[in-house]
C-alpha positions as CSV (number, residue, x, y, z in Angstrom):
1,M,20.9,8.0,-21.5
2,A,19.4,5.6,-19.1
3,K,16.1,4.2,-20.1
4,K,13.2,5.4,-17.9
5,K,11.8,2.7,-15.7
6,S,8.2,1.7,-16.0
7,K,5.8,0.9,-13.1
8,E,6.4,-2.8,-13.8
9,D,10.2,-2.2,-13.7
10,W,9.9,-0.6,-10.3
11,K,7.7,-3.5,-9.0
12,K,10.2,-6.1,-10.2
13,E,13.1,-4.2,-8.6
14,G,11.2,-3.9,-5.4
15,T,10.7,-7.7,-5.2
16,A,14.4,-8.3,-5.8
17,V,15.5,-5.7,-3.1
18,K,13.0,-7.1,-0.6
19,A,14.5,-10.6,-1.1
20,L,18.0,-9.1,-0.6
21,F,16.9,-7.5,2.7
22,A,15.3,-10.7,3.9
23,A,18.6,-12.5,3.4
24,A,20.5,-9.7,5.2
25,K,18.2,-10.0,8.1
26,K,19.6,-13.5,8.7
27,K,23.2,-12.7,8.0
28,E,25.3,-9.5,7.6
29,H,26.1,-8.8,3.9
30,N,28.9,-6.8,2.3
31,C,27.3,-4.1,0.1
32,A,27.7,-1.3,-2.4
33,I,25.1,1.4,-3.0
34,V,25.5,3.6,-6.0
35,I,23.4,6.7,-7.1
36,C,21.7,6.2,-10.4
37,A,19.7,8.4,-12.8
38,E,16.4,7.4,-11.2
39,G,17.3,6.1,-7.8
40,L,20.0,3.7,-6.5
41,A,21.7,0.5,-7.5
42,I,22.1,-1.8,-4.5
43,E,24.4,-4.9,-4.6
44,A,24.9,-7.1,-1.5
45,D,26.5,-10.5,-0.8
46,P,27.8,-12.1,2.4
47,R,30.9,-13.4,0.6
48,L,31.9,-11.1,-2.3
49,P,34.2,-8.2,-1.3
50,A,32.6,-4.7,-1.2
51,D,34.9,-3.4,-4.0
52,N,33.7,-6.1,-6.4
53,L,30.1,-5.3,-5.5
54,K,30.7,-1.6,-6.2
55,K,32.0,-2.5,-9.7
56,K,29.0,-4.6,-10.3
57,A,26.6,-1.8,-9.2
58,R,28.3,0.8,-11.4
59,K,27.5,-1.4,-14.5
60,R,23.7,-0.9,-13.8
61,D,21.7,1.3,-16.2
62,G,22.1,5.0,-15.3
63,A,24.7,4.5,-12.5
64,T,27.0,7.4,-11.5
65,P,30.4,7.3,-10.0
66,K,29.0,8.4,-6.6
67,G,28.3,5.7,-4.0
68,V,29.4,4.0,-0.8
69,T,30.5,0.5,0.3
70,G,30.0,-1.1,3.7
71,K,28.3,-3.8,5.7
72,L,24.5,-4.2,5.4
73,K,22.3,-5.7,8.0
74,I,18.6,-5.4,8.8
75,N,17.6,-4.4,12.4
76,G,13.8,-4.5,12.8
77,T,12.5,-1.9,10.3
78,S,15.9,-0.2,9.9
79,I,18.4,-0.8,7.1
80,E,21.8,-0.3,8.7
81,V,24.7,0.3,6.5
82,T,28.1,0.6,8.3
83,C,30.1,2.6,5.7
84,L,33.7,1.8,4.9
85,E,34.2,5.4,3.7
86,E,32.5,8.8,4.0
87,P,29.3,8.5,1.9
88,P,28.6,11.2,-0.7
89,G,26.2,14.0,0.4
90,G,22.5,13.5,-0.2
91,I,22.7,9.7,-0.6
92,E,20.6,9.0,2.5
93,S,17.7,11.2,1.2
94,K,18.0,9.5,-2.2
95,F,17.9,6.1,-0.4
96,K,14.6,7.1,1.3
97,Q,13.1,8.2,-2.0
98,Y,14.2,5.0,-3.7
99,L,12.7,2.8,-1.0
100,A,9.4,4.7,-1.4
101,K,9.5,4.1,-5.2
102,I,10.0,0.3,-4.9
103,G,7.4,0.0,-2.0
104,V,9.8,-0.9,0.8
105,K,8.6,0.6,4.1
106,M,11.9,0.7,6.0
107,K,14.2,3.4,7.2
108,P,17.8,3.6,5.9
109,V,20.5,4.4,8.5
110,L,24.0,5.2,7.3
111,I,26.7,4.7,10.0
112,V,29.7,6.9,9.1
113,P,33.2,5.6,10.1
114,Q,34.0,6.9,13.6
115,E,37.7,7.4,12.8
116,E,37.1,9.5,9.7
117,A,37.3,12.8,11.5
118,A,40.6,11.8,13.1
119,E,42.0,10.7,9.7
120,A,41.2,13.8,7.7
121,V,44.3,15.2,6.0
122,E,43.8,18.9,6.9
123,D,46.1,19.9,9.8
124,A,43.3,21.1,12.1
125,P,44.2,20.8,15.8
126,A,40.6,19.8,16.7
127,E,40.6,17.0,14.2
128,A,44.0,15.8,15.2
129,A,42.8,15.6,18.8
130,V,40.0,13.2,17.9
131,A,40.9,9.7,19.2
132,E,40.5,6.7,17.0
133,E,38.2,4.0,18.4
134,E,40.2,1.2,20.0
135,A,39.3,-2.4,19.4
136,E,38.6,-4.6,22.3
137,S,41.4,-7.1,23.2
138,D,40.2,-8.6,26.5
139,I,38.8,-12.1,25.6
140,G,36.2,-12.0,28.4
141,A,34.8,-8.7,27.3
142,I,34.8,-9.7,23.6
143,L,32.9,-12.9,24.3
144,E,30.3,-11.0,26.2
145,K,29.9,-8.3,23.6
146,A,29.9,-10.7,20.6
147,R,27.1,-12.6,22.3
148,K,24.9,-9.5,21.8
149,K,26.3,-8.2,18.5
150,P,28.6,-9.6,15.7
151,H,32.1,-8.3,15.9
152,N,34.8,-8.0,13.2
153,A,37.8,-9.9,14.5
154,A,41.5,-10.3,13.7
155,W,42.8,-13.3,15.6
156,L,46.6,-13.8,14.9
157,L,49.2,-16.3,15.9
158,S,52.1,-14.9,17.9
159,D,55.2,-16.2,19.7
160,A,53.2,-16.2,23.0
161,G,50.1,-17.9,21.6
162,L,47.4,-15.7,20.0
163,V,46.5,-12.0,19.8
164,L,42.8,-11.1,19.3
165,K,41.4,-7.7,18.4
166,A,37.6,-7.3,17.8
167,H,35.1,-4.5,17.2
168,P,31.6,-4.3,15.9
169,R,32.4,-1.6,13.3
170,L,36.2,-1.2,12.7
171,P,37.2,-2.9,9.4
172,L,39.3,-6.0,9.4
173,E,42.3,-4.3,7.9
174,K,42.4,-1.9,10.9
175,L,42.0,-4.6,13.4
176,Q,44.7,-6.6,11.8
177,Q,47.1,-3.6,12.1
178,Q,46.3,-3.3,15.8
179,A,46.8,-7.0,16.4
180,K,50.1,-6.9,14.6
181,G,51.0,-3.9,16.8
182,E,50.6,-6.1,19.9
183,G,52.8,-8.9,18.6
184,G,50.6,-10.7,16.2
185,G,52.2,-12.4,13.2
186,Q,51.2,-12.7,9.6
187,R,49.1,-15.9,10.0
188,G,45.7,-16.3,11.7
189,A,42.0,-15.7,11.1
190,L,40.1,-12.6,9.9
191,G,36.3,-12.5,9.9
192,V,33.1,-11.9,11.7
193,M,32.8,-13.4,15.2
194,T,29.6,-14.4,17.0
195,V,28.9,-16.2,20.3
196,S,26.0,-18.4,21.0
197,G,25.8,-20.4,24.2
198,K,29.3,-22.0,24.7
199,T,30.2,-21.8,21.0
200,V,32.3,-19.2,19.2
201,T,31.8,-19.0,15.5
202,L,34.2,-17.2,13.2
203,T,33.1,-16.6,9.6
204,C,36.4,-16.0,7.7
205,E,37.0,-14.1,4.5
206,E,40.2,-16.1,3.8
207,E,41.1,-19.6,4.9
208,P,43.0,-19.7,8.2
209,P,45.6,-22.3,9.3
210,G,44.0,-25.8,9.3
211,N,44.1,-26.3,13.1
212,F,43.2,-22.7,14.0
213,A,39.9,-23.7,15.7
214,R,41.8,-26.0,18.1
215,L,44.5,-23.4,18.8
216,A,41.9,-20.7,19.5
217,K,40.0,-23.1,21.8
218,A,43.1,-23.9,23.8
219,W,44.1,-20.3,24.1
220,M,40.7,-19.3,25.5
221,A,40.8,-22.3,27.9
222,E,44.2,-21.1,29.2
223,Q,42.5,-17.8,30.2
224,G,39.5,-19.6,31.9
225,H,37.0,-19.5,29.1
226,A,35.9,-23.0,28.0
227,Y,34.2,-22.6,24.6
228,K,33.8,-24.7,21.4
229,V,35.2,-23.0,18.3
230,R,33.7,-23.2,14.8
231,V,35.4,-21.6,11.8
232,S,33.3,-21.1,8.6
233,L,35.5,-21.1,5.5
234,P,34.9,-19.0,2.3
235,D,34.3,-22.1,0.3
236,G,31.4,-23.2,2.6
237,G,33.5,-25.7,4.5
238,E,34.1,-25.6,8.3
239,L,37.0,-26.1,10.7
240,T,36.2,-27.4,14.1
241,D,38.1,-27.7,17.4
242,G,38.0,-31.5,17.2
243,E,35.6,-32.2,20.1
244,D,32.8,-33.4,17.8
245,D,35.2,-35.6,15.9
246,E,36.3,-37.2,19.1
247,A,32.7,-37.8,20.1
248,D,32.0,-39.4,16.7
249,E,35.0,-41.7,17.0
250,A,34.0,-42.7,20.6
251,A,30.6,-43.7,19.2
252,G,32.1,-45.7,16.3
253,A,31.3,-43.1,13.6
254,T,33.7,-42.0,10.9
255,P,34.4,-38.3,11.2
256,P,34.1,-36.1,8.1
257,S,37.3,-35.7,6.1
258,T,39.4,-32.5,6.6
259,E,42.3,-33.9,4.6
260,G,42.4,-30.9,2.2
261,H,42.7,-28.3,5.0
262,E,45.1,-30.4,7.1
263,E,47.5,-31.1,4.3
264,T,47.5,-27.4,3.2
265,H,48.7,-26.4,6.6
266,S,50.6,-29.4,7.8
267,G,53.7,-27.3,8.4
268,D,52.0,-24.9,10.8
269,R,54.2,-25.3,13.9
270,E,52.0,-23.5,16.3
271,A,48.8,-25.2,15.2
272,A,50.5,-28.7,15.3
273,A,51.8,-28.0,18.8
274,E,48.4,-26.9,20.0
275,T,46.8,-30.0,18.5
276,E,49.2,-32.3,20.2
277,A,49.8,-30.6,23.6
278,Q,46.8,-28.5,24.5
279,D,43.6,-30.0,23.1
280,R,43.0,-32.0,26.2
281,E,43.0,-29.0,28.4
282,A,40.9,-26.9,26.0
283,A,38.3,-29.5,25.6
284,G,37.6,-29.4,29.3
285,A,38.1,-33.2,29.5
286,E,41.9,-33.4,30.2
287,E,42.9,-36.8,31.5
288,E,44.1,-37.0,35.1
289,L,47.5,-35.5,35.5
290,S,50.1,-38.0,36.8
291,E,53.8,-37.6,37.6
292,E,54.7,-40.7,35.6
293,R,53.0,-39.4,32.4
294,L,54.6,-35.9,32.7
295,A,58.0,-37.4,33.4
296,A,57.7,-39.6,30.2
297,E,56.6,-36.6,28.1
298,L,59.4,-34.5,29.4
299,A,62.0,-37.2,28.7
300,H,60.7,-37.5,25.1
301,V,60.8,-33.7,24.5
302,K,64.4,-33.6,26.0
303,E,65.5,-36.3,23.6
304,I,64.2,-34.4,20.6
305,F,66.1,-31.3,21.7
306,E,69.3,-33.3,22.4
307,L,69.2,-34.3,18.7
308,S,68.7,-30.6,17.7
309,Y,71.1,-28.5,19.8
310,E,74.0,-28.9,17.4
311,G,72.3,-27.0,14.6
312,M,70.9,-24.3,16.9
313,D,72.1,-20.8,17.8
314,P,74.0,-21.2,21.1
315,E,71.8,-18.7,22.9
316,Q,68.6,-20.5,21.7
317,A,70.0,-23.9,23.0
318,K,70.9,-22.3,26.3
319,Q,67.3,-20.9,26.7
320,L,65.7,-24.2,25.8
321,K,67.9,-26.1,28.3
322,A,66.9,-23.6,31.0
323,A,63.2,-24.1,30.1
324,L,63.5,-27.9,30.4
325,E,65.3,-27.6,33.7
326,N,62.4,-25.4,34.9
327,V,59.9,-28.1,33.9
328,S,62.0,-30.7,35.8
329,R,62.1,-28.5,39.0
330,T,58.4,-27.7,38.8
331,L,57.6,-31.4,38.4
332,A,59.9,-32.4,41.3
333,S,58.1,-29.9,43.5
334,G,54.8,-31.7,42.9
335,D,53.2,-28.9,40.9
336,L,51.9,-31.1,38.1
337,A,49.6,-28.5,36.5
338,G,52.5,-26.0,36.4
339,A,54.8,-28.5,34.7
340,Q,52.1,-29.3,32.2
341,N,51.6,-25.6,31.5
342,I,55.3,-25.0,30.9
343,L,55.4,-28.0,28.5
344,N,52.4,-26.7,26.6
345,K,53.9,-23.2,26.1
346,L,57.2,-24.7,25.1
347,G,55.3,-26.7,22.5
348,L,53.6,-23.6,21.2
349,L,56.9,-21.8,20.8
350,T,58.9,-24.7,19.3
351,G,56.4,-27.2,17.9
352,V,57.9,-30.0,20.0
353,T,55.5,-32.0,22.1
354,A,55.1,-35.5,23.6
355,D,53.6,-36.7,20.3
356,S,56.3,-35.2,18.0
357,P,58.4,-37.7,16.1
358,L,61.9,-38.5,17.5
359,E,63.9,-36.5,15.0
360,P,65.9,-33.2,14.9
361,I,64.1,-30.0,14.5
362,T,65.2,-26.7,12.8
363,M,64.6,-23.3,14.4
364,A,65.3,-19.9,12.8
365,A,68.3,-18.1,14.4
366,P,67.4,-15.0,16.5
367,S,69.6,-12.9,14.3
368,E,67.5,-13.9,11.2
369,K,64.3,-13.0,13.1
370,S,65.8,-9.6,14.2
371,S,66.8,-8.9,10.6
372,E,63.3,-9.7,9.3
373,E,61.7,-7.5,12.0
374,G,64.1,-4.7,11.2
375,D,63.2,-4.9,7.5
376,R,59.5,-4.8,8.3
377,A,60.0,-1.8,10.6
378,T,61.9,0.0,7.9
379,Q,59.2,-0.7,5.3
380,K,56.5,0.5,7.7
381,Q,58.4,3.8,8.4
382,R,58.8,4.4,4.7
383,K,55.1,3.7,4.2
384,K,54.3,6.2,6.9
385,E,56.5,8.9,5.3
386,L,55.0,8.3,1.8
387,T,51.5,8.6,3.3
388,K,52.4,12.0,4.8
389,E,53.8,13.1,1.5
390,L,50.6,12.2,-0.3
391,A,48.6,14.1,2.4
392,D,50.9,17.2,1.8
393,L,50.5,16.9,-1.9
394,K,46.7,16.7,-1.8
395,P,45.9,20.5,-1.9
396,E,48.1,21.0,-4.9
397,L,46.7,18.1,-6.7
398,L,43.1,19.2,-6.1
399,R,43.9,22.8,-7.2
400,H,45.3,21.5,-10.5
401,M,42.4,19.2,-11.1
402,S,40.0,22.1,-11.1
403,A,41.7,23.4,-14.3
404,A,43.2,20.2,-15.8
405,S,42.3,18.7,-19.2
406,P,40.5,15.3,-19.2
407,E,43.7,13.6,-20.4
408,Q,45.7,15.2,-17.6
409,K,43.1,14.2,-15.0
410,K,43.0,10.6,-16.2
411,L,46.8,10.3,-16.1
412,L,47.0,11.6,-12.6
413,Q,44.1,9.6,-11.3
414,D,45.5,6.4,-12.7
415,M,48.9,7.2,-11.0
416,V,47.2,7.8,-7.7
417,K,45.3,4.5,-8.0
418,T,48.5,2.6,-8.8
419,F,50.2,4.3,-5.9
420,G,47.5,3.2,-3.5
421,V,47.5,-0.4,-4.7
422,Q,51.3,-0.6,-4.3
423,M,51.2,0.9,-0.8
424,K,48.6,-1.5,0.4
425,A,50.6,-4.4,-1.0
426,M,53.7,-3.0,0.8
427,D,55.6,-2.7,-2.5
428,I,57.2,0.4,-1.1
429,D,60.0,0.7,-3.7
430,D,57.5,0.7,-6.5
431,A,55.2,3.1,-4.6
432,Q,58.2,5.5,-4.1
433,T,58.8,5.5,-7.9
434,T,55.2,6.0,-8.7
435,F,54.9,8.9,-6.3
436,A,58.0,10.6,-7.7
437,S,56.4,10.3,-11.2
438,L,53.1,11.7,-9.9
439,R,54.9,14.7,-8.4
440,E,56.8,15.2,-11.7
441,K,53.7,14.9,-13.9
442,L,51.8,17.3,-11.6
443,T,54.6,19.9,-11.9
444,E,54.6,19.6,-15.7
445,A,50.8,19.8,-15.9
446,T,50.7,22.8,-13.7
447,E,53.2,24.6,-15.8
448,G,51.2,23.7,-18.9
449,V,48.1,25.3,-17.4
450,T,50.0,28.5,-16.4
451,E,51.3,28.9,-20.0
452,G,47.8,28.3,-21.6
453,S,45.9,31.4,-22.7
454,A,42.4,30.9,-24.2
455,E,41.8,27.6,-22.5
456,G,43.1,29.0,-19.2
457,A,40.7,31.9,-19.5
458,E,37.8,29.6,-20.0
459,E,38.8,27.5,-17.0
460,N,39.1,30.6,-14.8
461,G,35.6,31.8,-15.2
462,E,33.9,31.3,-18.6
463,L,32.7,27.7,-18.0
464,S,29.0,27.1,-18.5
465,E,27.0,26.3,-15.3
466,E,26.6,22.7,-16.5
467,K,30.3,22.3,-17.1
468,R,31.2,24.0,-13.8
469,A,28.8,21.7,-11.9
470,N,30.2,18.6,-13.7
471,R,33.8,19.7,-12.8
472,M,32.9,20.3,-9.2
473,S,31.3,16.9,-9.0
474,Q,34.5,15.3,-10.4
475,L,36.6,17.3,-8.0
476,D,34.5,16.1,-5.1
477,E,34.9,12.5,-6.2
478,L,38.6,12.9,-6.5
479,E,38.9,14.5,-3.0
480,Q,36.8,11.6,-1.5
481,S,39.0,9.1,-3.4
482,L,42.2,10.7,-2.0
483,Q,40.8,10.9,1.5
484,S,39.7,7.3,1.4
485,L,43.2,6.2,0.1
486,I,45.0,8.2,2.8
487,S,42.7,6.8,5.5
488,G,43.2,3.3,4.2
489,L,47.0,3.7,4.4
490,G,46.8,4.9,8.0
491,G,45.7,8.6,7.7
492,M,46.5,10.8,10.6
493,E,47.1,7.7,12.7
494,A,50.1,7.0,10.5
495,L,51.4,10.5,11.1
496,R,50.9,10.4,14.9
497,Q,52.2,6.9,15.7
498,T,55.9,6.2,16.0
499,D,55.7,2.5,15.7
500,G,54.6,2.4,12.1
501,I,51.3,1.7,10.5
């Protein structure tokens, strides 16, 4: 039993929570809020993942399994928590009571996920008709909105440059899925985006490619938006777009070392191409275009490709030769800016620029790329099908849980958890095996309950009020856990879309 808190205990807790809120006023925090015997356990940190914070909160004295994770920020006298899942009933009123106990005169506001209604597993037409909030993809609109309010952002490298998806509330995983759906690749930056003056700051949860800031700056400049880019790393470091470094060098200063980050990502073709071919344009200080300089750059690029054609797919070689001829024609016509633009884009796609070493390059054959894309599409389709099977199995699983023994519950809950981890990691073969075992165990357990006599009678109506309430609470938790898992795997969106999750 949890030890009852004294007046002094509440005072100390109030001081700690006030300090936490003061920090969240300056910067949004990941958070976990768990219902306890006498109030709440609140854990928040700008860097630790919400799931880790939830585990930490549940270790507090008197903590229950009920709680919610999300993003915490202070807006005036309001404590805004943007929930990552549907919060348990009554938590907001308990939050108010808790704040009164610790002497905090602020109002809690729980922002429920907008897409939750559309992702519910019940097949209700009204719920299926609810449209999921779409992230913003227009760079101009994103810059304007992020100037007023921080946005979660998924900014991925693609064959054509970059793909950006941003939204003030949608989780990064959802934004990443949407960005990939529009051609984004595996690499890029995920984090919180803010805009101040002419500077875009991206606070990342994982380290992006070493030259990502320069690449993002060049991509925005191509679309008419001249901004500096700063990327804050999880370890406290920072990636810049290089403009400040150039200014330091011009003044005779020694720029800070970025050797660790540069070496880690030295093989990033797109980033290297951006660094070499587009930084002048992005910085807004591009040197004066001249036909002589562009002709020399084109000659160098052509020479590198001449060394590389022999090992290429014939169709690739044909396309590259056509692109180079296009540069030559554009240059001959006097359109210097157009010729420079084509060279820049060619550099993004191939990694070959005027500053590249004079040596052969290797490019993946189109057939290999098509095969990889086909494999990914197959895995996504299988994931979608398994998500639907879990949704279909949910009613049966919940019915059984209302009468299952503690051992049976634990076994099935562990299997559901394992299945969720495998699905999110795209280990579809393992997830398929786990799901088959889950269905088999559920069938066995259901048959066992049917054959039971005395215990079955007790489960069907002779439970004490306390046991019945405890069982209903456990059932609610399981239902929330299942719904959260299905939502995280794509929910109804996965069942509606034809192009995978």
